[in-house]
Backbone as a chain_set.jsonl record, in Angstrom:
{"seq": "XXXXXXXXXXXXXXXXXXXXXXXXXXXXXXXXXXXXXXXXXXXXXXXXXXXXXXXXXXXXXXXXXX", "coords": {"N": [[70.498, 0.041, 45.204], [69.179, -1.502, 47.696], [70.273, -2.975, 50.683], [69.472, -5.687, 53.292], [72.12, -6.007, 56.003], [73.462, -7.864, 58.168], [71.408, -7.19, 59.943], [71.181, -4.87, 59.522], [70.309, -2.455, 57.225], [71.394, -1.374, 54.369], [72.935, 0.757, 51.101], [74.081, -0.662, 48.302], [76.229, -0.921, 45.92], [74.188, -1.455, 42.539], [75.239, -4.361, 41.526], [76.569, -5.849, 44.016], [79.215, -7.736, 45.032], [78.513, -11.168, 47.101], [81.055, -11.439, 48.507], [81.752, -8.754, 47.764], [80.018, -6.994, 49.879], [80.826, -8.608, 52.214], [83.401, -7.458, 53.067], [82.344, -5.304, 53.157], [81.496, -5.033, 55.888], [83.814, -6.503, 56.972], [87.57, -6.791, 57.492], [87.603, -9.26, 57.791], [88.185, -11.933, 56.312], [88.786, -14.866, 57.214], [87.178, -17.889, 59.541], [85.359, -16.266, 58.558], [81.06, -16.874, 57.605], [78.096, -16.937, 55.078], [75.112, -16.094, 54.689], [72.747, -15.443, 52.764], [69.472, -14.496, 52.195], [68.592, -16.758, 53.92], [70.202, -18.367, 53.038], [73.077, -20.34, 53.137], [76.629, -19.028, 51.426], [78.968, -21.158, 50.017], [82.294, -20.608, 50.571], [84.07, -20.545, 47.937], [82.087, -19.37, 45.585], [81.815, -16.46, 46.442], [82.594, -14.777, 45.346], [81.874, -14.582, 42.819], [78.706, -14.586, 43.472], [76.332, -12.331, 42.997], [74.334, -10.279, 44.645], [71.036, -9.208, 44.951], [68.686, -6.544, 45.113], [66.769, -5.776, 48.251], [67.511, -8.471, 48.918], [68.585, -10.436, 52.288], [71.284, -10.261, 54.372], [73.79, -12.143, 56.371], [76.712, -11.584, 58.262], [78.288, -14.362, 59.409], [80.89, -14.18, 61.929], [83.403, -16.253, 63.492], [84.235, -16.739, 67.209], [86.205, -16.51, 69.627], [87.347, -18.427, 73.161], [87.102, -18.502, 76.357]], "CA": [[70.414, -0.446, 45.909], [69.476, -1.524, 49.158], [69.881, -5.235, 51.098], [69.913, -5.775, 54.726], [73.829, -7.08, 56.188], [73.651, -8.433, 59.807], [70.054, -5.899, 60.593], [70.815, -2.571, 59.49], [69.932, -1.912, 55.933], [72.859, -0.462, 53.484], [73.215, 1.171, 50.462], [75.367, -0.429, 47.763], [75.692, -0.391, 44.33], [73.578, -2.572, 41.66], [75.976, -5.698, 40.992], [77.232, -5.841, 44.909], [78.565, -9.368, 45.345], [78.381, -11.251, 49.013], [82.564, -10.823, 48.616], [81.691, -7.455, 48.814], [79.346, -6.904, 51.162], [81.738, -9.149, 54.228], [84.552, -6.088, 52.528], [81.627, -3.536, 53.87], [81.656, -5.371, 57.526], [84.58, -6.426, 57.87], [88.006, -7.277, 56.568], [88.165, -10.67, 58.149], [87.603, -14.024, 55.697], [88.787, -16.681, 58.205], [86.51, -18.001, 59.541], [83.671, -16.628, 58.207], [80.237, -17.866, 57.582], [77.521, -15.737, 54.892], [73.478, -16.654, 54.323], [71.375, -14.921, 51.939], [67.992, -15.324, 52.28], [68.549, -18.263, 54.987], [71.109, -19.986, 52.661], [74.773, -20.47, 53.398], [76.827, -19.377, 50.092], [80.34, -21.243, 50.16], [82.687, -19.25, 50.051], [84.175, -19.896, 46.584], [81.551, -18.844, 45.376], [81.348, -15.654, 47.186], [82.998, -13.071, 44.522], [80.58, -14.232, 42.028], [77.112, -14.528, 42.943], [76.105, -11.05, 43.219], [73.322, -9.029, 46.149], [69.902, -8.614, 44.155], [67.556, -5.313, 45.658], [66.196, -6.89, 49.103], [68.249, -9.819, 50.152], [68.76, -10.052, 53.794], [72.777, -10.967, 54.104], [74.465, -12.471, 57.584], [77.712, -12.613, 57.319], [78.704, -14.51, 60.87], [82.921, -14.677, 62.217], [83.756, -17.23, 64.348], [84.805, -16.041, 67.601], [87.535, -17.786, 70.357], [86.7, -17.338, 74.038], [85.774, -19.367, 77.064]], "C": [[69.918, -0.893, 47.141], [68.913, -3.207, 49.383], [70.256, -4.463, 52.518], [71.394, -7.363, 55.357], [73.081, -6.891, 57.915], [71.951, -7.426, 60.144], [70.274, -5.173, 60.252], [70.989, -3.114, 57.531], [70.637, -1.037, 55.183], [71.843, -0.361, 52.13], [73.625, 0.13, 49.798], [75.074, -0.607, 46.341], [75.391, -1.62, 43.528], [75.521, -3.612, 41.708], [76.516, -5.855, 42.277], [77.688, -7.188, 44.48], [78.642, -9.98, 47.107], [80.153, -11.075, 49.134], [82.264, -9.339, 49.261], [81.097, -6.766, 49.982], [80.033, -7.886, 52.341], [83.013, -8.361, 54.425], [83.3, -5.082, 53.615], [82.035, -3.724, 55.217], [82.746, -5.459, 58.013], [85.441, -7.025, 57.727], [88.08, -8.168, 56.47], [87.705, -11.155, 56.847], [88.05, -15.388, 55.53], [87.817, -16.188, 59.118], [84.613, -17.474, 59.373], [82.629, -17.475, 57.534], [78.983, -16.575, 56.92], [75.827, -17.16, 54.494], [73.828, -15.81, 54.076], [70.266, -15.285, 51.543], [67.859, -16.821, 53.072], [70.02, -18.881, 53.762], [72.124, -19.692, 52.681], [74.65, -20.145, 51.733], [78.018, -19.884, 50.367], [81.012, -20.211, 49.801], [83.736, -19.363, 48.372], [83.104, -19.674, 45.156], [81.515, -17.176, 44.995], [81.471, -14.311, 46.024], [82.726, -13.457, 42.935], [79.231, -14.299, 41.929], [76.595, -13.138, 43.982], [74.41, -11.277, 44.334], [71.956, -8.872, 45.183], [69.843, -7.695, 45.866], [66.911, -6.326, 47.045], [66.735, -7.599, 49.769], [68.205, -9.259, 51.985], [70.21, -11.123, 54.031], [73.076, -11.144, 55.684], [75.611, -12.868, 56.995], [78.033, -12.51, 59.622], [80.046, -15.011, 60.802], [82.8, -15.579, 63.367], [84.511, -17.002, 65.488], [85.415, -16.811, 68.825], [87.316, -17.236, 71.874], [86.521, -18.243, 75.002], [85.081, -19.031, 78.334]], "O": [[70.658, -0.343, 47.957], [68.108, -4.026, 48.94], [70.854, -3.434, 52.831], [71.559, -8.58, 55.264], [72.434, -6.015, 58.488], [72.054, -7.147, 61.339], [69.516, -4.257, 60.57], [71.685, -3.953, 56.959], [70.451, 0.162, 55.39], [70.743, -0.87, 51.915], [73.746, -0.7, 50.699], [74.004, -0.483, 45.745], [76.045, -2.656, 43.654], [76.654, -3.187, 41.935], [77.638, -6.225, 41.931], [76.972, -7.871, 43.749], [78.8, -9.26, 48.094], [80.459, -10.406, 50.121], [82.376, -8.865, 50.392], [81.679, -6.107, 50.844], [79.561, -7.745, 53.469], [83.669, -8.395, 55.466], [83.555, -4.37, 54.587], [82.755, -2.907, 55.792], [83.073, -4.914, 59.067], [85.092, -8.205, 57.685], [88.517, -8.609, 55.407], [86.706, -10.615, 56.372], [87.984, -16.332, 54.743], [87.523, -15.049, 59.482], [83.493, -17.859, 59.707], [82.927, -18.531, 56.977], [78.729, -15.57, 57.584], [75.674, -18.352, 54.226], [74.769, -15.179, 54.556], [70.004, -16.174, 50.733], [67.116, -17.753, 52.766], [70.633, -19.92, 54.008], [72.357, -18.586, 52.194], [73.751, -20.435, 50.944], [78.571, -19.113, 51.153], [80.718, -19.249, 49.09], [84.049, -18.332, 47.776], [83.42, -19.823, 43.976], [81.312, -16.661, 43.896], [80.777, -13.305, 45.883], [83.213, -12.831, 41.994], [78.563, -14.171, 40.903], [76.523, -13.02, 45.205], [73.718, -12.271, 44.554], [72.227, -7.924, 44.447], [70.373, -7.849, 46.966], [66.617, -7.503, 46.838], [66.669, -7.617, 50.998], [67.928, -8.219, 52.582], [70.231, -12.348, 53.914], [72.588, -10.248, 56.373], [75.883, -13.658, 56.091], [78.032, -11.661, 60.513], [80.455, -15.888, 60.042], [81.87, -15.406, 64.155], [85.704, -16.982, 65.185], [84.953, -17.947, 68.936], [87.138, -16.036, 72.082], [85.658, -19.055, 74.668], [84.146, -19.727, 78.731]]}, "num_chains": 1, "name": "protein.A"}
């Protein structure tokens, strides 16, 4: 199945969840927000939210600095 994660097309196995997509991109789970097709996915549902072919996933990480 093909999805777009942060603008990059990626091939992922069928049934890949939002949590797995986050792990593909980064090992960090704190300070992270995820949207699928422009809809925010709450952290409590990452493990149970499957991705579908052609989904657009945005994984945003908080950055501290000045």
